[in-house]
Structures are given as structure tokens and as C-alpha cells.
N, C-alpha and C positions, 0 to 999 in steps of 0.2 A: 044642168049640174050647178051646184052651189059654188060660191066664191072660195078661193084659196088664198091664204097668206103664206108667203114663202120667205124663209130666212136663209141667207147664204153666208157660210163661214169664211174666215180669213184666208184659208188655203184655197178655197174656190175662187177668190178674187185677187190672188197674189200677183197676177200678170194679165196682159191683154188677152192671151188665149183663154185664161180662166173666165174673164168677163164675157168673152164671146160665147163660151160654153153656157154660161148662166143665161145669156140672152136667148140662146136656142131653147133652153129648158122653159123659160118664161113664154116664149112664142109658141111652144107646142100646144098649150092649153090657154085659151082666152080667160078661163076661170082664175088663172094665176095673176090676179090684178094687183096684189099688194106685195111689194118686195122690200124686205129688210136686209141691210147689208152690214157686215163687219168691216173693220179696217183690214187692209191687205196684210196677209201673213207671210210666212217664209216661202220663197221660191225654190229654195234648196236648203239642206240641213245647216249649212254654214251661214245662211242669210239671217237677217234680223226682222222681227215683226215690227210694223210701223208703230204700234202703240208703245212698245219697249223703247224705241228711239225717241218718241215724244216725251216719255217720262224721264229718260236720261237727259234730254235737252232742258226740261223744266228743272230737274234737280241741279244741274250744273249752273243754270242761270240764277237760281236762288242762292247759290253759294258764291256768286260773283265770278264764276269760272267760265272758260271759253266753251260755248255750246254749239259752235258752228259745225263741228264734224257730224254729230248725230242729226242735227237739223238739216244739214246739207244732204245727208242720205235720204231724209224724208222728202226734201225738194226733188231730188233726182228720181225717186220712186214715182211721185205723182206726175212730174213732167213727162217722164218716159211713158207712163201708163196712158196719159191723155194723148200724147203724140202717136203712140202705137195704135190707139183706137180711132184716131182721126176725129175726135170730138170737136165741136165748135166752141165749147166752153174754154175761156182763157183762164188757166189756173194760176197764172203769175200773180195777179193782184190778191188772190186767195192765199197764196203762199207768203206773199209779203205781209199780209195781215197776220198770218200765223207767227211769223218771225217777230212782229211787233208785240204780239200777245205773250210770246215766250219771254221777251225782254222785260215786260212790265206787269204781266198778269200773275197775281199770287194764287189764283184758283187752279190748283193742280188738276181738278176734274175737267175744267175747260180744256186745258192742253191735251189731256188724255183722250178727250172725245173727238179731237180734230181729225183723227184717222178715219173714223166712221163718217164724219161730216163731209170731208173731201172726197172719199170714195163714193158716197151716195150722190154727190153732185156730178161726178164723172159718169157713174153708171146711169143715172137718170137721163143725162144728155145722150148717152149712147143708145139707150132704149127708146128715146123719144118720149120719156115719161115725165110726169109731174114730180117735183121734189117737195116733200113736206118735212120741215125741220122738226125733229123730236123735241127741241127746246120749246117750241110753241105748243106742241101737242100733248106731251107726256109730263104730268106732274109727279114728282118723286119726293117722298118724305125723307128729308136729310137725316142720315144716321141710321135709317131702317131699310133703305133700298126697296121700299114698297111704293107702288103707284097710288096716287090719291084718287078718291072715288070720282071726282069730276073729270078725270082723264078720259074715261070711256065715251061719254057723250061729246066732249070736245074733239076727241080724235075721230070719232065717227063722222062728225060734221066736216072736219078738214079733209077727210078721205073720200067724201061723196063725189060722185061724178065718174066720168070715163077713166079707165086705167090705161096702162099700168101707173102705179104710184110708187115712188121709192122713198123709204124712210130710213135714216141712219139708226143703227142699233146702239145699245150700250149706255145711252144717257137720256136724261130729261132735264127738268128744271125745278127748283124749289119755289116757294111762294114769292120770293123776291125776283124770280126770273134768272137766277144764277144756275149755271150748269151743275148737275149732280149726276155722277155715273153710278151704274150698277156694279156689282163685283165683276172681276175679270171673267170673260165668257158671258157677260150679261146681255149680249145681243140676242141670245136665246130668249131672254125674258121679254125684250122688246117685241120679238116676233109673236110671242104668246099674247102679249097685250094687244097688238094690232089684230090678231085673229079674233080675240074676244070682242074688240070694239066694233068690228064689221060683221060679227056673227058668221064667221067663216065656217064652211062645211068641214074643213080640215086645215090644220097648221102643218105645213111641210117644212121640215128642218133639214136643209141640204148641207152635207158635210163631206169630209174626205174619206169616210169609211162607209161600207154598204149596210149600215145599220148597227144595232147593238149585238155584241157577242155574249155568249154564256159566261165567259170569264176573260181575263186579261190575256190577249194573244201573245204578249211577251213571255208569259209563263207557260201557256198552253197554245202553241202555234195552230193547232187544228181545232181550236174552240169553235163550237157550233153557233150558227146565227140564231137569234131569238126573233121569231116572226111576230109574236104578239106578247105584250106585257101591259099590266095595268098601271095607272098613275101611281098607286101606292107602291107597287113593286119597283117601279123605276126610281121613285124617290129614295127608297132604301138602297138600291144599287148605286145611284148617283152619289148619295151622301158618303158611301163607303169606298168611292174611288172610281166607279164607272163613269168616265167623263165625256161621253158622247154628247150629252145634253146637260146644261146647267141644272143643278138640283132644284132651283127655285122656279124654273121655267114652266113647271106643270101647273102651278097654282091658278093663274088667270084662266087657262082653258079648262082646267078641271072643274072649276066652279060653273062653267058654262056647258060642260059636257062635250067639248070639242076635241076630237081625237088628234093626236100628233102622229105624223108619218116621218120617221127619220130615214133619209135617202142619201145616196151618194151622187155627187156632181159628176164623178168620173164613170159611174155605172148607173145611168138614169133609168135603165130598164130593170134593174135588180129589185126584188120585192121589198127590201128594207125592213124596218121594224115599225109596227103600228102600236101606238100607246093608246089604250082604250080605258073607258070607265070600268069595264069588267070583261072577263073572258071566261071561256069554258076551261075547267080544270084539265079535262082530257086525261091523258096517262102520265102527265108530268107534274108532280107536286112541287118540284123545284124548277124555277125558271132561270136562275143565275147565281153566280158566286162572285163577290167583290171584296176587296180588302185594301188595307193601307198599313204601311209600317210607320214608325215614328210616334208611338204612343206610350204612355206610362200609366201605372195604377198606383193610387195612394191607398194603402191598406191600413185600416184602423181596427183595433181590437179593444174592447172594454167590457169587463164583466157587468152583467145586468143592463147592457145597452138597451135591450127591448123594454125595460121598465122606465127608462129615462125619457120623459116626454120632450119632443123637440130636438132630439140628438141629431137626427139626419138633417133637419132644417138648418141647424146651426153649422153643420159641416158645409152645406151648400151656401149658406150666408157668408161664410168666411171666403169661400171661392169667389163669390160675387164681389166682395169687398176688394179682393186683389185683382179683379178684372179677368178672371179665368173662367172660360166656358167648359162645361163638362159634357161627356158623351153618354156614359152609362153609370149607374150606381147600384149594383147588386148588393143585397144585404143578407145577413144571417142573424141568428139570435143575438150574438155578441160581436158581430163583425160587420163592417161596411167597407166597400171598396168604391173608389171614384176613379173612373177612367177619363183621361184627358189627353189631348194631343200635346206632344213635346213642345211645339211652337207656342202653345198657350202658357206653358210653365216657364218659358225662357225668362230668366232674370227675376222670377217671382216665386220659384219653388221653395227656396229656403225660408223666405218670410212667411209663406203659407203654412209650411210645416211647423214653424215656430209658434204661430198663432193657434194651430190645432193643439199643440202640446200645452200651451198656456191656458187656453179657454176650456178645452174638453178633457184634459188630463187622461189620455188614453193609456191602457196597459201596454199597448204595443203600437208603434207607428212606423210604417215602412214605405218607401218610395221604390217601386219596382219599374225599371226602365227597359229599353230595348225590346219592346213588345210590338206585335202586329195584331190588328183586328181583322177578322174575316166574317163576313155576313153571308149566310146561305139563305136565299130569298125565294119565296113562292107562296101564293095564296092557297094552294092546295095542301100545304104542309099540315094545317090544322085538322084536316079530315082524313089524313093518311097515317095508318099505323106503322110504326117502325122507322120513321124518318130520322129521329134523333139517334136511334140505335145505329142506323146505317152510317150516319155522319161521324159519330164518335168511334165506331169500329174502324172506319177508313183512316182516321187520324192515328189510332193506336197501331194499326197494321203498318203505317208508314213511319212509325217511331216518333210521332210528334206528341209532345206533352202539352195538354191543355191547361192554361193558367187561369182562365176565367170562362164562365158560361153565362149568357144572358139571353132570355127569350121574352119578348114583349107579350102583353096580354092578348094582342090580336093574333099571335102565333104566325105572323107572316114571315118572320125571320128568326134564325138562331145565330147569335153572335158569339164567337169564341176568341179568346186572346191566346196567342202562342208566342214563343220567342221569335224575334225578328229574323233570326238566322233560319228559322223553319218556315218562313212565309211561303216561298215558292213550293216547297215540298207539301205543305198543307193545302195550298190551292189545287195542286195536281191531284192530291189524294181525294179531295171532295169532288172535284170535277169527274174523276174516273168513277166515283161511286154513283153519280147521278146523271151523267151525260147520256147513257143508254136510253132512259125514259124520255129525256128531252128531245133526243134525236128522233125517236119514233113519233113524238107529237108533231114535230116540225115537218 
């Protein structure tokens, strides 16, 4: 059997019992030689994530305020974790070093990364494993959150030898050796990078859920599990709100053709979800439905827009000038709409609209807020007659008005915008329209 890279999330490592369960999973298969860990998460709903406490400590310190309370909670977490596990590692000097860094270090990424670093040191000691610091091993292009090409040969060399080996997730370093973090949830990316570097047979992503579900269980409690999904399908679902796996985590393993297996630390014998380069369409053209509230549409109308060369480019250039990312830009003969997340518009919307008015002189300009985006995803949609009809009929029957429709050229997804108030009703309607075929496939 080939080698496996395993990433364990913060909930799996929240306390000593979680770490013991992780150790049992690793010990089950000698192929699980490479272990990537997150910072400890919440032990209960009212608890705090270690990374949140570290960021709070850094923020208070930079303002010259008392940071001892959040940092004291971090100290208590790691001291109790080490004591409960009975590790030989003395965490006290490591925690003293952390306090000194909070007092003096301006690098926010360094402080944010210490949860993963300290957790990895403790887990490595408990497993009797080698510790390899991601700071030495993983190069990250600052500002882009992408690993540098020299990462893979360097990481492969550092990981050679007998296992297991423990690597902290979430961070690497830039060309100056300074810590750079990935986006939150970026330990998934680290696991993918490690899997590619060692040529793993599979990248196992262990989390607190038994795999990916067809839609949000908060809206549809009986949502069916997805047994297989392609990289492309998962990226579409992740981008639109399915957060079992970070949306950027597929890229390193996708390029190498390494499958991802999403599994539950609490149900290690459950089948989980396999993420594959391709899959059989079977009887299920739709694999999942994902969505998010909190978006707006900038609607622009101008007579003879189609005759004006560069009109769309200038609309997007103005967005870029104001530092606003866009999601979709469906167009008509005399109309163009740009969909953005509300957080992107915050503090910038009025200035952007003023520039559109001044530079492009539209006949009509409107900002439509309080919208939700829903993506219906499946690689079999392109080859199945009637998918769009079934989708739109389900929404009409539920009394949901569609504000926008967008389908990419690959036809792997159909995206609709609806009023935010109709989000749950729309998700339920689409799920009911397609869950039958997905259930028969599974």
C-alpha cells in the first residue's frame, strides 16, 4: 500500500482525548506516515479557538493594551494538553517565548501560526514522531498564499526517512524566512502540499463530520452524504459555502492526480467522501447544492452597450481600482450585472458607483442588496436534458423569485441569485428536486 498524508482539524485536537483518538487512527495503518495538525479548536460551543485567542492577544499588544487574559487562556490550554497527555516535552519555555513574541513581534502571521506550531510539537512528542517545522519546509509567496515551486523538493527531502512525521499546518515562510500564513482553514492546504511532496497515494482530511453532504444540514437536516465528487465539483461547492475543505486545498493534489478522502475522526469507519479527478455520472447529474447570503448585484444599463468596445473591461477595471473582487458578471445586449460579496463593498460602494456614473455614463445604475447566491453543481448536468427546467420549476413552485441566472461554459454549475429571505426555502426546493437521483446513486 502507498503512503498516506493525513491532516487533522482543530476539533479533532481540541483536548487530550481527541489527540489520543488521532494517535489511534495513525497507528491503525503504517502507511499514515505524514501527519499535519491544526491549532486546537473549541472543546465546547462556548469555548474559544486557540488561533482566535492568539489574534486577540496580538491585537491588544499592538494597541498597548493588556493582553494577559487571552494569552493566559492559550497558556492554560497547552499546559493542560501536555499534562493530560503526559508528554516529555516541557512546554513552559515555548510558552514564555510566545509571550515575548506577542510583546515585541509585529508580524501578525507569526503569532497566528503559534497554535499549529505548539500543537504539532506536543502531538509529535505523544506519537514518538519527528517534528518538521513548516517554516523551514514550505515557501509561501506573500500576498498570494501560493507555495513556491522549490517547496516540493525541499519538503520531500525533509520528510524522508521513517515515520511518522508531524508538520504544523496553516503557515510557511517567505523568501526572508518570515512566517506567512494561509487563509483561515489553511491547514487543509498544508496537508495537500505535503501529500503532493511525498507522492502520497491519498490525502486523508480528518474532520468533525463524516464527509461532505449534498447541502447544508442546518437547512436540510436529512441531507444525504456525497460518496464521490470531483475536484472541480468540490471547488464549486467550497467556493459557494460548503466548508468541509478549504477551497484552495484541491490545487496541489489535483495537479498530481492524488485523491482526497474526507473522513470523520469520530466515525473512522464511516465511508466519508472521496474527491477524485473524475467519476462516473451514474444516475445523478447533480452532486450538491451550496449557497451563501450576503451578496449584492450592481446592475448597469446603457443603450448600445454591445457596440461600445471595452465597456465590460472598464466596469471591471473600476472594480479593481477600488480593490473589489467580483463573483459573476452576466451580460445582455444593453445590460451588465456584477455580483460581489457585501464585505467587498463595505466602505467602497458609493465611490465605485460614483465612478461608474462619471466614467461610463449609464442610462440606469442600481445596487441591489440583500441577495443570496445558490449553486447547483454536477458534472453530469451538461449531458442531461431538463436539469435547468427542473431547477427553475422547483423554485417557482416554492414561490421563490429568481433575480439572476448564471451558467459557466463548462456547464458544471447553475448559479441563481434570490432574495436573502428566500435562501432556506430555495435550498430546500432545489434539494427536494434532485435528492432522489443522488440518493439512488449513493
